[in-house]
N, C-alpha and C positions, 0 to 999 in steps of 0.2 A: 504494500500500500504506500503510495507516494504522500509525502508530508508537505503541506502548503502552509506557510505563515502569511497571514494577512495583517498588515500594520495599519492601525487606526480603524475604529469601529464607527465610521461615518457612513453616509449613503453609499459611496462607491465600495468601501471595504465590506460592509455588511451584505450588499447586493452580490458581490463576488463570492463571498463565503457561502451564501445561501444557494447561488446558482451551481457552484461546484458540487455541493452535497446533494442537491436536488436532481442533478443530471448524471451523476455517477456515484458509484459506491467504492471507487478505487482511490479515494483521497481522504487523508486525515487532515482536518483543517483546524488551525489555531489562530484566533484573532487576538491581537494585542491592542489594548486601549489604555492610554496613559492616564485618563481621568476616571472618575467614578460614574460618569454618565455615558449614554449611547446616542449616536446621531451626529456627533461633531457640532458644527454650527447649526445643524438642523434639529438640535435637541429642544426639548420643552422643559422649562423649569417650573415646578409647582411650588408656589409660595403662599402658604396658608389657604390653599384651595383656589387661588388665582394663578393662572398659568401664563407663562411668558414664552413667546416664540422668538428665538435668537435671530433677528434679522428680517423676519417676515418671509414666509415661503408659500408662494402660489404653486399649486399642483396643476400644471397644464402642459400637455404634450400632444403632438400629433404623431408620435411614434407608437404604432400599435403595440409593440412588445412592452413598452413602458406602461401604457394604459392597462393592458391585460395583467401586468404584474401588480399594479396598484389595486385593481379589482380583486385579485386573488387574496391580497393581504387585508384590504379594507373594502368590503363590498359597498357599492353606492347605496345611499339611503333610499328606502322604499316608502317612508312616511315623512311628513313635514317635521323640521326641527322646531324647537321650542319657540323661537322668535317668529318664524314664518307662520306657525299656527296661531299665535297670539295676535299677530298683526294682520292676518288674513292675506299674507303674501303667497303668491303661487310659487311652487318649487318644482324643479325637474326631478321626477322620481323614477326609480328603477323598479319595475314590477317584481314583486317578491323580495325586494331588498329589505334590510333590517330597519327597525324603527329606532331612530337615535334617542328617543325618550326612554327606551327600554334596554337598548344594547349599546355598548361602547365601541365595539369593533365595526365601525361604519365610517364611510367617507361622505362628507357633506358636499353639496354644490352651493357655492356662495357667489353673490354678486360682487363684481370688482368695481371699486371706486377709489381712485387715488388722485389727490389734487395738490397743487402747489399753493403755498401760502406766501404771497408776495405783496408788499406794501399794504398789509393788513386786509388783503382781499384774496379770494380763492380763484385759482385758474385751473382748468383741466390739466391733468397729467396723462399723457403728453399734451402739449398745447393744442387746443382745437380752434378752428376758425369759425366762430359763431358770434352773434350779436353781444352776448354777455362778455366774451373775451375782449372785444373791441371797446365795450362800455367801461370795463374795468381798467383797460389800458389808457383810455382817453383818446380823443381824436388826433392830437398832435403825435402821440407815441405810435398810434396805429399807422399813420401816414409814414412816419420814420421807419417803422418795421417793414412796411411794404416796399419802400424804395431801397432799403438795406438788403432785402431778400433779392430784389431784381438785380441789384448790383452784384451780389454773390453768385447769382445764376449766370450772369454774363461773364464775369471775370473770376473764373474758378481758381482757387489757390492750389498750389502743389501741396499735397497732404503730408507734411513732415511732422505734424503734431496733432494732438487731439483738438486743439484750438482750430486748426485749419479744417479738420473733419467737421466740426460743428458749424463753423461759419459757412462752409460750402452747402450745408443742408438747410440751415435756418436763417442765414444772414447774420451780420455782426450785431445788430441791435437785439434780436431775440437771444442770441448767444450771450450777450452781456447781461441780459435780464434773468435768464433762466438756466444757464449752464455754467458760466464762468465761476461765480462764487461758490455754488454748490459743489462743483467738481473739485475746486481747490480745498474746500472744507473736507470733502470725502477722502482725498488722496494726500493732502498736506503738500501738494505741488500745484503750481499753476498749470492749466491745460496746455500751455505752450511748451511745457517741459515733459509732457506725457506722450507716449507713442500713440499714433492714430489707431493702432490695432485694438486698443480698448474699446473705442467707439465701434469698430468693426465687429467686435464680439458682442457688445451689449445693445447697440442701437441698430446696426446693420441697415435694413431697408427703411427705417423710419426717417421721414423727412417731411418738409412742407408738401411735397408732391404726394407722398403716401397718405398724409392727413387729408388732403383734398380728395384723393381717390376714395378713401374710406367714407368721408362725409357725403359725397355724391352717391356712393353705393347705398348708403342708408336712405338718402333722400328719394332715390328711385327704387327702393326695395329690391336691389339687385341680389338675387339669390347666389349662394356659394361664392360671395365676394371674398377675395383674398384679404386676410387680416394680419397685419404685422403684429408680432408678439406683444409689443407694448400697448396694443390697442384691444386686447382681448377683454371681453365684457363679463366673463364668469370664469370660475376656476373651482377645482376640487380642493377639499381641505379636511384632514383628519379631525374627527370630533374633538379630540383632546390635544390638538396641536401636532406639528410635524414629528416630534419625538415619539409620538405614539406608534407611528409606522415603523420606526427603527427598533423600538422595544418589542413590537410584535415579530419583526424580522429576526431579532436576536433569539427570541423564544423558539422560532421555527428552526433556527440553526442548531440550537442545543438539542431539540427533538430529533434532529437528523444525525446526531453524534458529534457535532462540532463543539469546540471549546472556545469560550470567550473569557479572557483574563483581563479584568479591569484594574486600574491603578498600576499598570505595568507599562513602563516606558522603554521603548527600544533604544538601546545605548550603543550597540555595536552590530555591524553586519559584516560577516566574515566571507571573503572571497578566496578561492584557491588560485593556483598558478594558471589555470585555464579561464580565469575571470568568472567562474561560476560561484554563486552564493551557496555556501555549504551549511551555514548556521546563523542564527540570530541570538544575540544576548539581550535580555530585558531585565530591568531593575524593578523589583517589587518589595516593599517594606524594607528597603535598605540593602537587600540581598540581590546579587546578580545571578541570573539563571540563563544557561545557554541551551537552545534547542536546535537539533539538526533539521534541515529542510531540503526539499528538492526544488522548491520555487518560492519566490516571495512576490506577493501582490501588495504594493505600497501606495497608500494615499497620504503618507506623512509629507510634510513640506519638503520640497527638493533640497532646500538648504540643509535641513537636518539629516535627510537621507544620505547625502554625499559626505557630510561631516562624520557620519557613523561608519563609513566604509574604510577598509584598508586599501593601500596601494592605488590611490587615486592621483592622476597627474595634477601637477600644481595649477595649471591653467584651468582645469575643470573645477578644482576646489575653489579657486578665486571667483569663477563665474557663479557657482552655487552660493558661496558665502555672501556675494553682493546682491543676490535677488531680494527685492524689497517687498514688504508686506504692510498692510494697514490693519491695525487692531481696532477693537470695537468695545464700547461700553454702553450699557443701557440701564436706565432707572425705571423700574416698574412702579408707577404711581397710582394709588387707588384714590379716586375722587368722589365727592358727593355729586358733582356735576361739572360739565365743561361750559365755559362761558361763550359758547358758539351756537347760534341758531341753525336749525336744519331748514334751509331754504330750498332744498331739492324736493323732487316728487317721490323720493324713496322713503317709505315708512320705516321708523326705527323704534325700538323700545326706549321709552323715556324721552323720545324726541331728540336724541343725540344726532350729531352729524353722521352720515352713513359711510364715511371713508374707512378704508383699511389702513392706508398710509396717508400722512400729510408730509409733503416735502417742504422744509422750511428754507426759504430763500430770503435771509435777512442778515445783513452784515454786522448787526449789533449783537448777535448772539452766536454761540458755538454749536447749538443743537442742530443736527442735520435732518432728522426725520422723526415723526411721531407715529407709532402704531396705536390703533384703537382696537384692543383685543376683543371687545364686545362684538365687533363687526366681522371678525375672522370666524368666530364660532361662539354662540351663546354659552357653550359649556366650558369656555376658557375662564369665565368669571363666576365667582362663588355666588354673588347676589346681582345677577345681570339686570334685574328690573330696577334696582335702586342705587347702583354704583357704576362708575365708569372706570375701567382699568386700562391704563395706557402705558406704552413703552416709549421713553424719551431716549433717542439713539444719538450717540456721539462717536465720531471717528477720531482715532488717536494713534500714537505709537507707544508700544510697551515701554514703560519707564519714563515717559514724558510727564510734564506737570499735571496733566489731566488724569492720566492713568494712575499716578502716584497719590491722588487724593484719597483720603479715607472715605468709606462708604457714606458716612454722615455728611461730610463736606461735599461730596459729589452729588448726593441727593439734594442738599440745599441749593447747590448751583443750578441743578436741573429745574427745581421747583421755582426758583427765582426767575429763571429765563421764561418759563411759560406764563408766569405772572407779568413779566415785562412785555410779553407778546399779547397780553390781555386774554389769554386762553382760560385763565381762572381769575376770579375777582379778588380772592384773599387766600392767604396760606391756610386759613382755617378750613378751606375746601378740601384740603389733603387729609386723608384718613390714615394712610400708611405708604411706605415705599420700600423697595428692595433693589439692590444693585447687583449686576452681573457684568463680568468681563470676559471677552473672547479674544484669545491670541491668534494672530495670523488669519484673521477672518477674510481678508481680501488680498489675494496675490496681485501685486502692482506691476505696471508695464513701463518701468523706467530703470535707470542704473544699468546693471549688467543684463537686464532682460534682453537687450539688443543681441546678446550672444547666446540666447536660449537654444538655438538650433545646434550649436556646438555641444552644449550640455546634453541635449537629447541624443545626438549621435553617439556620444560616449556611453550613455545609459543603455543604448540599444546594443552595445557590444557585450553586455552582460546577458547571456542567453536566457537565464531563468529569472529575470526581474521584469515585472509588469507594473508600470506606473499608471495609476488611475485617479480619477477625481479631481477636484478643484486644486488643492494644494499638491497633489501627487503629480499634476502636470503643469502647475503654476499657470493655470488658465481659469478665467472667470466663468466656470461652468455653473449652470443651473442644476437642480436635482436630476432632471431627466438626462442631461448631458453626462453627469457623473455616473448615473446608472448605466448609460450606454457604454461608457468606457469599461465598466465592470463586465458587461455582457461580452464585449469584444475580447477582453483579457481571458475570460473563461473559455470562450470559443478557441482562442489560441492555445491555451493549455490542453484542452481536451483533444485538439487536433495534432498537438505535438509540434507546432510551428514556433519558430523564434522570430518571425516577422511581426513587428509591433506596429506597423503602419496603420492598420485599421483602428487601433486604440488611439493613437495620436491624432488621427484624422477626424475624430468626433468633434463637432462644434468648430470646424474650420471653414466650412463651405460659406459661400457668399449669402445664401439665404439662411435664415435662422433655422436651427435644427428642429424647432417646433412646427415648421411648415411641413405639410404633407408631401410625401415623395410622389 
């Protein structure tokens, strides 16, 4: 029986472990996870019955294999969720599916609404071209935006940076309003210093032209209109948050004979003279344990993977050690109410605004984004009818002044900022808060990232190493992308091939991977 070590129990690692055990009986699978939780950045934190989603995760894909996999783990709801039933909202139901009021193992279908909060006004995210948008911008700004876009359409920039990428698609004025500051807040670098590849990965076909096409498609009720990923109007979501999916997956792995070792950090990856990995050493409770293996599936950050290996060329070590990441902090804040009126046509419990996310575009505060957990799933909030449970998200670097704040000081900062933005009237509106930190949440596209192909070429010379997932490939993958890299890795292992190209090629095509083939 061949021994496979999977490093990190995130979406890619757990998917790979499950697939190996489900499709073959010839493998002994051990999953190493350095923390006490499962799901990586897709974990769910339960704080006194209120659940936090680390980053906000929409479950949406047009890859049939991914959708079938989700359905197997979490069947689609067959009855209305609590809020839909109370409000009389229609829901898309699966005949024979579970009732979320009675069962936990269920996938909900949720409406998507994400807006930008700019100049104390709401704008659609992504920007839509409708009367309300122009009204909020004002006549002069609207005219400036129009001429700015026409200029960018005529005089295309050579795309050497993310700034060039955005200006080519939206014009300089819209870029300065809705992209420049937020991007710098997210990455800690000005867009002029970031590779345009980030835009290619996350925005791809989205542009003014795409927005116009979508708008007219709706206007004329064009069926089967092609929708860019950032324009999807609904998504699936586990009843108890994204971590629920990975906790269920972990239980299925153990049922099939797999081993998951938590609080176990990989500290050494041993290669022989043929450049094959022969064993992995992990540290648990202060003791080092070495286990032999025939292959490694890694979704640990490339920086850490390479530093743990023996006999790595200096150039490769330097590239890996220079790869940048952005870390993440969030304060879950329990409120009596939000000081924002719901002016939309969407009914909500307590009349709260219906947004999943609010993107904060305000140079006077550090906060980047707000999640309203009530709207992701009513089961994320202990008292969903009488409280509002929000996540205040900040982007930072591990060890910087923000990261180093105590939980109390960080909570105070976050609460003061939402008061400054008039999202709450008084601090007395706050009932409780909880702070979470996530290391290496976002692999970044600058510094030595320009040499990532050289690093990949070297890793491909290790026959029995398969790099998967967001950090495992240093690529801004969504959940379905990460799962697809795991599918491809398992296919390669089962077929005996050492060609890793299909794994690396996930999420590199010009059209977004969520588009139907």
